[in-house]
N, C-alpha and C positions, 0 to 999 in steps of 0.2 A: 703780197701779204696773205697768210692763211686766215680763213673765217673762224671766229671763236664761237664755240657752241658750249651748251651746258648739258650735262648728262645727269638724269634722274633715275631712280628706280620706278617701278610702275605705280607706286603710291605717291609719287611726286616728291620724294625725299631726295635732296641733292647728293650726288655722288662725286662729281668732278667737273672741271672745266677742260675742254680739249679744243685743239685746232684741227679743222678738216684739212686734209692734205690733198684731196682730189676733188673733182667736180661734184656738187651737191646732188646732181641728178644721175649719178653713176649707179650701176647695179649693186655694188658694195661700197661702203664708205670707209675710208682709212683715216683714223684719228691719231693724233699725237696727244696723249692724255697728260695733263700737267700735274705737278706736285706729287709724283709717285703714287698716283691713285688708279693706275691701270689694272692692277690686280683686283681692287675693289669692284671696278666696273665689270671685269670678267666674271667675277663670282656671281653677280646678279643675273647675268645671262640676258634676260629681257629687260630693256631699258626704254626711257623716253628721252628723245634728243630735241633740244630746243635752241634755236638761234639766239644769241645773247644780246646783240646790239641792233644791227640794221636788218637782220634776217628774221622774218616772222615764222620760219619753219618750226612746226611742232609735229614730231612723228614718233611712232614706236619703232623699236629695232631689236634685233637679236644678235648678241655678240657671237661671231664665228670662231675667232681665235685672237690671241694676243702674243706679242713678243716685246719684252722690255716695256717701253712707254707707248708702243703702237698697238691699237686695237682696231680689228676689222669687224664692221657691223653690216648686217643685211637689213636695209631699211624695210619697214612694214607700213602699216596704215598711217595716214596723215590724220592728225587730230585737229579739231577746230582751233582757230587762233585765240579764241577766248580761254583756252586751257591755261595759257600763261598767266591769266589774271587770277586763277585759282591758287597760284603758288603764293602762299602767305607765310610770313616768317615772324616769329615773336621777336621783338626788339624794343628796348627802352631807351628813349632819348627825350631830352627837354627841348621845347621849341615854342613857337608863337603862332597865333592865328589872328586874322584881321577880318572885320566884317566887309562883305560885298553887298549882300542883301540881307538885312537883319535890323533889329531894333536897338542894338547896342553900338557903341563907338569905342575906339581905342584899340588896345592890344590885349589878347588873352593868352595866358600861359597854358601850355599842355604838356602832358607826359604821355608819350606813345605806349601802346600795348602791342600792336603788330602793324606790319606793313606788307602790302602786295603792290604789284604793278597797276592794280586797278583801284586801290584805295588804302585807307589807313583807319585804325581804331585808336582812340585816345581818351584820356581823362582830362577834365578841365572844370574849373569853377565858373567859367562863362556859361550863361544859360542860353542854349541853342535850341532851335526847333527843327523838326523834320522838314526837309525841303529848303532849309536855309543854305545860302551860298557863302563860303568863307574862302579866304586865302590862307594858306598854310606854308610855313617855311620848313623845308626838308633839309636838315643839316647832314644827312647821312649819304648824300650823293657826292660825287667827286668835288663839285662846287655847289654850295647851298642853292636850292631852287625855291622859288615862290610860285606855287601852283594853286588853282582853284579846285575846291571840292564841294560836293553837295551832301549835307547831312541826311543819312538814310534811316538810322536807328539811334534811339537814346534809351538809356537806363538810368534812373535816378540813383544818386550816390548815397552814401551812408555818412555817419559822423566822422568816420576815419577815411573815407575815400570820396573824391569828387565824382560828379556825373560822368557817365561813360557814353561815348559817341562813336558810331561808325559812319564813315564818309566815303564816297567814291570820287575819284579825281574826274574832273570834267575839262573839256577844251584843251587837252594837252597837245603840244606840238610834238613832232617826231623826236626832236632832241631831248625834250623833257621825259618823254615815254621811255626812250632808250636809257637815259641816265637813272631813272627810277628802277627799271628792270635790272640794270647792272648792279645797283646798290642792293636790291633784294637778293640777287644770287650771291653777291659777295658776303652779305650777312649770313645767308643760309650755309654757304661752304665754311665760313668761319665758325659757325655754331657746331658743325660736325667735327 
């Protein structure tokens, strides 16, 4: 089976998903670009290539040529693995949070604002504090996930809008991390 990669422009805007057809340590990389997006990838010339599920590769590349759905890329500099956590996608869904470490009990309702493989931003009427640990249900993955997150920032709400929170995911296992990355990239490509 070919390895699935995600292709972004240099500003980390998603362009396409692609299957790598040769070894990832080759001098040039041969991709089969999915969903008729090869021309879009070629137009950008300089791209960022990111492993989508089990491959943590993040590198820059330059498109050398393309034919049909096939694109040949000269790999360039490797980026730090935390570059993938900076890929944030606006998305709105309703879900629930539960306290792990906090002063409240029960279940809180949230509306998401954006999602990345490193965390989530959301609105809720639950009153949370910085450093609080919560569990959050992520319904946008292939199967819904229950993951832990730590509140990093908070902004008080208004009469029309509940409080706003930003949280980072903590203690993710590899399967959870891969499922969240896949959801983020799928949402990004769907938004384009």
